[in-house]
Backbone as ProteinMPNN parsed JSONL, in Angstrom:
{"seq_chain_A": "XXXXXXXXXXXXXXXXXXXXXXXXXXXXXXXXXXXXXXXXXXXXXXXXXXXXXXXXXXXXXXXXXXXXXXXXXXXXX", "coords_chain_A": {"N_chain_A": [[0.85, -1.167, 0.0], [0.478, 2.234, -0.755], [0.985, 5.299, 0.708], [0.348, 8.708, 0.885], [1.741, 10.686, 3.112], [1.268, 13.253, 5.47], [2.992, 15.073, 7.761], [2.464, 17.127, 10.341], [4.029, 20.205, 11.336], [6.025, 19.929, 14.174], [4.698, 17.646, 15.02], [4.592, 14.302, 16.419], [5.239, 10.808, 16.918], [5.005, 9.482, 19.879], [5.645, 7.032, 21.242], [7.524, 4.149, 20.383], [6.503, 1.968, 17.73], [5.793, -1.318, 16.558], [5.423, -3.519, 13.899], [4.439, -6.327, 11.898], [5.573, -5.866, 9.185], [6.992, -4.763, 6.045], [8.501, -1.741, 5.354], [8.869, 1.333, 3.574], [10.005, 4.537, 2.454], [9.87, 7.86, 0.965], [11.027, 11.092, 1.17], [9.352, 13.973, 0.325], [8.942, 16.668, 0.94], [9.958, 18.992, 3.462], [11.187, 18.094, 6.774], [11.855, 15.022, 8.333], [12.334, 13.177, 11.188], [13.313, 9.975, 11.934], [13.144, 7.203, 13.964], [14.594, 4.119, 13.997], [14.795, 0.968, 15.237], [16.053, 1.99, 17.536], [17.894, 3.9, 16.679], [18.239, 7.21, 15.587], [17.394, 8.95, 12.585], [17.854, 11.677, 10.428], [15.889, 12.96, 7.969], [15.686, 14.503, 4.83], [14.233, 16.324, 1.995], [14.27, 14.178, -0.818], [15.603, 12.123, 0.433], [15.459, 8.664, 1.443], [14.035, 5.733, 3.063], [14.038, 2.455, 4.642], [12.708, -0.329, 6.344], [12.126, -3.378, 8.165], [9.865, -4.955, 10.128], [10.845, -3.726, 12.443], [11.018, -1.841, 15.525], [9.786, 1.451, 15.506], [9.563, 5.038, 15.34], [8.527, 8.446, 14.756], [9.197, 11.964, 14.14], [8.478, 15.387, 13.453], [10.585, 17.885, 13.369], [10.602, 20.334, 12.224], [9.427, 23.572, 10.941], [7.587, 23.508, 9.017], [5.136, 21.489, 7.291], [5.905, 18.037, 6.791], [6.142, 15.978, 3.969], [5.671, 12.738, 2.932], [6.072, 9.892, 0.883], [4.895, 6.866, 1.741], [5.406, 3.463, 1.951], [3.849, 0.401, 2.624], [3.941, -2.979, 3.373], [2.714, -6.161, 4.188], [-0.452, -4.537, 3.348], [-1.881, -2.462, 5.897], [-3.76, -0.594, 6.543]], "CA_chain_A": [[0.0, 0.0, 0.0], [1.223, 3.475, -0.868], [0.263, 6.343, 1.43], [0.935, 10.049, 0.922], [1.607, 11.054, 4.521], [1.626, 14.626, 5.818], [3.32, 15.177, 9.18], [2.401, 18.528, 10.716], [5.181, 20.753, 12.051], [5.989, 19.641, 15.605], [4.009, 16.382, 15.319], [5.478, 13.189, 16.776], [4.724, 9.54, 17.432], [5.821, 9.458, 21.094], [6.11, 5.697, 21.62], [7.833, 3.299, 19.226], [5.563, 0.903, 17.38], [6.404, -2.397, 15.792], [4.415, -4.344, 13.237], [5.018, -7.354, 11.02], [5.505, -5.323, 7.837], [8.171, -4.149, 5.455], [8.086, -0.38, 5.054], [9.852, 2.18, 2.915], [9.448, 5.843, 2.186], [10.633, 8.869, 0.242], [10.641, 12.416, 1.663], [9.097, 14.924, -0.758], [9.009, 18.039, 1.438], [10.14, 19.138, 4.899], [12.152, 17.267, 7.496], [11.28, 13.987, 9.178], [13.288, 12.382, 11.946], [12.758, 8.628, 12.044], [13.909, 6.286, 14.809], [14.434, 2.728, 13.595], [15.605, 0.09, 16.067], [16.803, 2.743, 18.541], [18.791, 4.884, 16.071], [17.526, 8.297, 14.925], [17.869, 9.406, 11.282], [17.239, 12.933, 9.987], [15.607, 12.821, 6.548], [15.349, 15.735, 4.108], [13.703, 16.004, 0.665], [15.135, 13.341, -1.638], [16.07, 10.973, 1.217], [14.537, 7.536, 1.534], [14.285, 4.806, 4.17], [13.433, 1.134, 4.561], [12.893, -1.199, 7.5], [11.216, -4.527, 8.162], [9.556, -5.536, 11.421], [11.593, -3.096, 13.532], [10.35, -0.778, 16.269], [10.072, 2.749, 14.907], [8.719, 6.196, 15.625], [8.904, 9.586, 13.941], [8.858, 13.311, 14.61], [8.762, 16.472, 12.519], [11.137, 18.974, 14.173], [10.619, 21.552, 11.42], [8.363, 24.569, 11.062], [6.651, 23.267, 7.913], [4.703, 20.106, 7.186], [6.734, 17.098, 6.045], [5.337, 15.128, 3.094], [6.417, 11.509, 2.681], [5.4, 8.746, 0.279], [5.191, 5.773, 2.664], [4.971, 2.195, 1.392], [3.693, -0.6, 3.684], [3.557, -4.298, 2.851], [1.406, -6.137, 3.58], [-1.257, -3.378, 3.741], [-2.447, -2.513, 7.252], [-4.808, 0.431, 6.7]], "C_chain_A": [[0.891, 1.223, 0.0], [0.394, 4.582, -0.252], [1.034, 7.657, 1.307], [0.673, 10.574, 2.323], [2.064, 12.487, 4.722], [1.8, 14.683, 7.331], [3.381, 16.656, 9.536], [3.671, 18.953, 11.465], [5.006, 20.496, 13.543], [5.311, 18.333, 15.977], [5.021, 15.279, 15.618], [4.664, 11.969, 17.167], [5.556, 9.263, 18.68], [6.387, 8.097, 21.489], [6.414, 4.88, 20.374], [6.733, 2.27, 19.001], [6.287, -0.119, 16.524], [5.292, -3.223, 15.184], [5.112, -5.269, 12.251], [4.867, -6.934, 9.561], [6.902, -4.981, 7.341], [7.725, -2.773, 4.998], [9.236, 0.392, 4.427], [9.196, 3.526, 2.659], [10.424, 6.757, 1.491], [10.118, 10.233, 0.699], [10.535, 13.376, 0.48], [9.354, 16.348, -0.295], [9.229, 18.012, 2.938], [11.202, 18.21, 5.457], [11.404, 16.255, 8.343], [12.418, 13.279, 9.883], [12.616, 11.052, 12.239], [13.691, 7.788, 12.902], [13.574, 4.871, 14.375], [15.359, 1.891, 14.456], [16.5, 0.824, 17.045], [17.77, 3.773, 17.992], [17.967, 5.923, 15.325], [18.213, 8.671, 13.621], [17.131, 10.689, 10.931], [17.114, 12.883, 8.463], [15.124, 14.145, 5.969], [14.771, 15.357, 2.744], [14.736, 15.263, -0.195], [15.689, 12.135, -0.908], [15.003, 9.884, 1.24], [14.932, 6.651, 2.711], [13.613, 3.48, 3.882], [13.69, 0.401, 5.86], [11.864, -2.308, 7.437], [11.072, -5.06, 9.58], [10.284, -4.919, 12.6], [10.738, -2.045, 14.233], [10.762, 0.56, 15.657], [9.125, 3.813, 15.456], [9.267, 7.366, 14.823], [8.573, 10.887, 14.658], [9.222, 14.308, 13.506], [9.262, 17.654, 13.345], [11.067, 20.319, 13.463], [9.447, 22.47, 11.694], [7.359, 24.47, 9.921], [6.247, 21.798, 7.924], [5.735, 19.283, 6.408], [5.799, 16.207, 5.23], [6.199, 13.94, 2.683], [5.527, 10.524, 1.928], [5.834, 7.532, 1.076], [4.584, 4.492, 2.098], [4.952, 1.149, 2.503], [3.226, -1.917, 3.047], [3.712, -5.351, 3.937], [0.603, -4.925, 4.066], [-1.844, -3.558, 5.142], [-3.566, -1.503, 7.469], [-5.965, 0.165, 5.784]], "O_chain_A": [[1.927, 1.254, 0.665], [-0.758, 4.79, -0.632], [2.23, 7.71, 1.592], [-0.466, 10.871, 2.684], [3.11, 12.893, 4.215], [0.877, 14.38, 8.086], [4.273, 17.363, 9.068], [4.301, 18.141, 12.143], [3.96, 20.809, 14.112], [5.344, 17.941, 17.143], [6.155, 15.312, 15.139], [3.55, 12.081, 17.679], [6.708, 8.847, 18.56], [7.496, 8.021, 22.018], [5.648, 4.911, 19.411], [6.119, 1.77, 19.943], [7.272, 0.193, 15.854], [4.332, -3.586, 15.864], [6.239, -5.012, 11.829], [4.132, -7.559, 8.796], [7.86, -4.919, 8.112], [6.698, -2.638, 4.333], [10.408, 0.143, 4.708], [7.97, 3.636, 2.649], [11.625, 6.492, 1.425], [8.92, 10.504, 0.626], [11.493, 13.57, -0.268], [9.915, 17.153, -1.039], [8.743, 17.11, 3.619], [12.0, 17.626, 4.724], [10.422, 16.599, 9.001], [13.365, 12.829, 9.239], [11.489, 11.008, 12.731], [14.881, 7.672, 12.609], [12.411, 4.469, 14.383], [16.576, 2.073, 14.417], [17.591, 0.348, 17.361], [18.417, 4.469, 18.774], [17.098, 5.574, 14.526], [19.44, 8.711, 13.54], [15.917, 10.78, 11.114], [18.115, 12.777, 7.756], [14.267, 14.816, 6.544], [14.812, 14.185, 2.368], [15.898, 15.659, -0.288], [16.197, 11.212, -1.544], [13.812, 10.15, 1.079], [16.014, 6.795, 3.28], [12.746, 3.374, 3.014], [14.781, 0.501, 6.422], [10.853, -2.195, 6.742], [12.034, -5.557, 10.166], [10.34, -5.531, 13.667], [9.855, -1.437, 13.628], [11.93, 0.775, 15.331], [8.044, 3.516, 15.963], [10.363, 7.277, 14.269], [7.805, 10.927, 15.619], [10.155, 14.088, 12.733], [8.46, 18.357, 13.96], [11.434, 21.341, 14.043], [8.599, 22.201, 12.544], [6.402, 25.242, 9.854], [6.942, 20.962, 8.502], [6.361, 19.786, 5.475], [4.782, 15.736, 5.741], [7.302, 14.102, 2.16], [4.364, 10.337, 2.286], [7.018, 7.195, 1.09], [3.39, 4.442, 1.802], [5.925, 1.019, 3.246], [2.255, -1.955, 2.292], [4.772, -5.42, 4.559], [0.945, -4.341, 5.094], [-2.25, -4.656, 5.523], [-4.253, -1.559, 8.489], [-6.936, 0.923, 5.78]]}, "name": "protein", "num_of_chains": 1, "seq": "XXXXXXXXXXXXXXXXXXXXXXXXXXXXXXXXXXXXXXXXXXXXXXXXXXXXXXXXXXXXXXXXXXXXXXXXXXXXX"}
């Protein structure tokens, strides 16, 4: 499943979540910080990510919305 995700400025997923999926994404606009397996990554436009079955959470530390194309397999939404 492909989801166009918009993360509002200052928004965050406070607790890590883990699901039996493979996920990947591509940042179109803004900044997204993504914690995967306990390590934080700062993603800017043009950056991408991938993880499978790992605990993760995110936050938008910027002042503008972050837009990410997020791919999840198998679909969960």
